C-alpha positions as CSV (number, residue, x, y, z in Angstrom):
1,X,-44.5,-11.2,20.0
2,X,-41.5,-10.7,17.7
3,X,-38.9,-13.3,17.3
4,X,-35.2,-12.7,17.4
5,X,-33.7,-10.8,14.4
6,X,-31.0,-12.6,12.6
7,X,-27.9,-10.5,11.0
8,X,-25.1,-11.9,9.3
9,X,-21.7,-10.9,11.2
10,X,-18.7,-11.2,9.3
11,X,-15.5,-12.7,10.7
12,X,-12.9,-10.0,11.9
13,X,-10.2,-9.7,9.4
14,X,-6.9,-11.2,10.0
15,X,-3.3,-9.7,9.7
16,X,-2.5,-7.6,6.8
17,X,-1.5,-9.4,3.6
18,X,0.5,-7.1,1.4
19,X,-0.5,-9.1,-1.9
20,X,-4.2,-8.4,-1.0
21,X,-3.9,-4.6,-0.4
22,X,-5.0,-2.2,-3.0
23,X,-4.0,1.4,-4.1
24,X,-7.2,3.8,-4.1
25,X,-7.8,5.4,-6.6
26,X,-6.5,2.3,-8.7
27,X,-3.0,2.9,-10.1
28,X,-0.9,5.7,-10.7
29,X,-1.3,7.1,-14.2
30,X,1.5,9.6,-14.3
31,X,3.8,11.6,-11.8
32,X,6.1,14.2,-12.3
33,X,9.9,13.9,-11.2
34,X,10.5,15.9,-8.3
35,X,6.8,16.4,-7.4
36,X,5.6,14.4,-4.5
37,X,2.2,12.5,-5.1
38,X,0.0,10.7,-2.7
39,X,-2.3,7.7,-2.8
40,X,-4.1,5.6,-0.4
41,X,-3.7,2.0,0.4
42,X,-6.5,0.1,1.6
43,X,-5.6,-3.1,3.5
44,X,-7.1,-6.5,3.3
45,X,-6.1,-9.9,5.1
46,X,-5.1,-13.1,3.2
47,X,-8.9,-13.9,2.8
48,X,-9.4,-10.7,1.1
49,X,-11.3,-9.2,4.2
50,X,-11.1,-5.6,4.5
51,X,-9.1,-4.3,7.4
52,X,-10.8,-1.4,9.5
53,X,-8.2,-0.6,11.9
54,X,-4.6,0.9,11.8
55,X,-1.5,0.0,13.5
56,X,0.2,-2.1,10.7
57,X,3.7,-1.7,9.8
58,X,3.5,-0.2,6.4
59,X,6.7,0.8,4.4
60,X,7.1,2.1,0.7
61,X,10.0,1.8,-1.6
62,X,10.4,2.6,-5.4
63,X,13.3,1.6,-7.6
64,X,13.9,2.4,-11.3
65,X,12.7,-0.4,-13.5
66,X,15.8,0.0,-15.6
67,X,17.8,-1.1,-12.6
68,X,16.6,-4.8,-13.2
69,X,16.0,-5.3,-9.5
70,X,12.6,-6.0,-7.7
71,X,11.9,-2.9,-5.4
72,X,11.5,-5.3,-2.3
73,X,15.1,-6.6,-3.0
74,X,16.8,-3.4,-4.1
75,X,18.7,-2.5,-1.0
76,X,20.4,-6.1,-0.9
77,X,21.7,-5.7,-4.3
78,X,23.0,-2.0,-3.9
79,X,20.2,-0.4,-6.4
80,X,19.4,3.2,-5.8
81,X,16.0,3.2,-3.8
82,X,13.5,6.0,-3.1
83,X,11.9,5.7,0.5
84,X,8.4,7.2,0.7
85,X,6.5,8.3,3.7
86,X,3.4,6.6,5.1
87,X,0.7,7.8,7.4
88,X,-1.6,5.8,9.3
89,X,-5.2,6.9,9.1
90,X,-6.3,4.5,11.9
91,X,-9.0,3.0,9.6
92,X,-7.3,0.3,7.6
93,X,-6.0,2.8,5.1
94,X,-2.6,4.5,4.9
95,X,-1.6,7.6,3.0
96,X,1.4,7.1,1.0
97,X,3.7,10.0,-0.2
98,X,6.5,9.5,-2.8
99,X,8.6,11.6,-4.9
100,X,11.1,10.3,-7.3
101,X,14.1,12.8,-8.3
102,X,14.3,11.5,-11.9
103,X,11.7,10.4,-14.5
104,X,11.5,6.9,-15.6
105,X,9.6,3.7,-14.9
106,X,9.6,2.7,-11.2
107,X,8.4,-0.5,-9.5
108,X,6.9,0.3,-6.1
109,X,6.8,-2.1,-3.2
């Protein structure tokens, strides 16, 4: 007779934590002004557990670094922002598409 099989089962991930999410592939080395680029965002919760389902409200914004404004605060300070589009892949990842009209260094949030 065989006994019970023990298998470790991880706790389900909690709500999305923006600070723990990661861009896949890591980082954006270079993009060309006026040409859209895509990256995937893999979401994690506050305990760094991977999220495997979609449905979160994800937005992306970019602001030129020389504006001296954090991307998340750009709208309230009147800085010019570039909004990107986000596609929910329903598996805890989101495809982000962004195109900046001018060259320069940008902060993305």
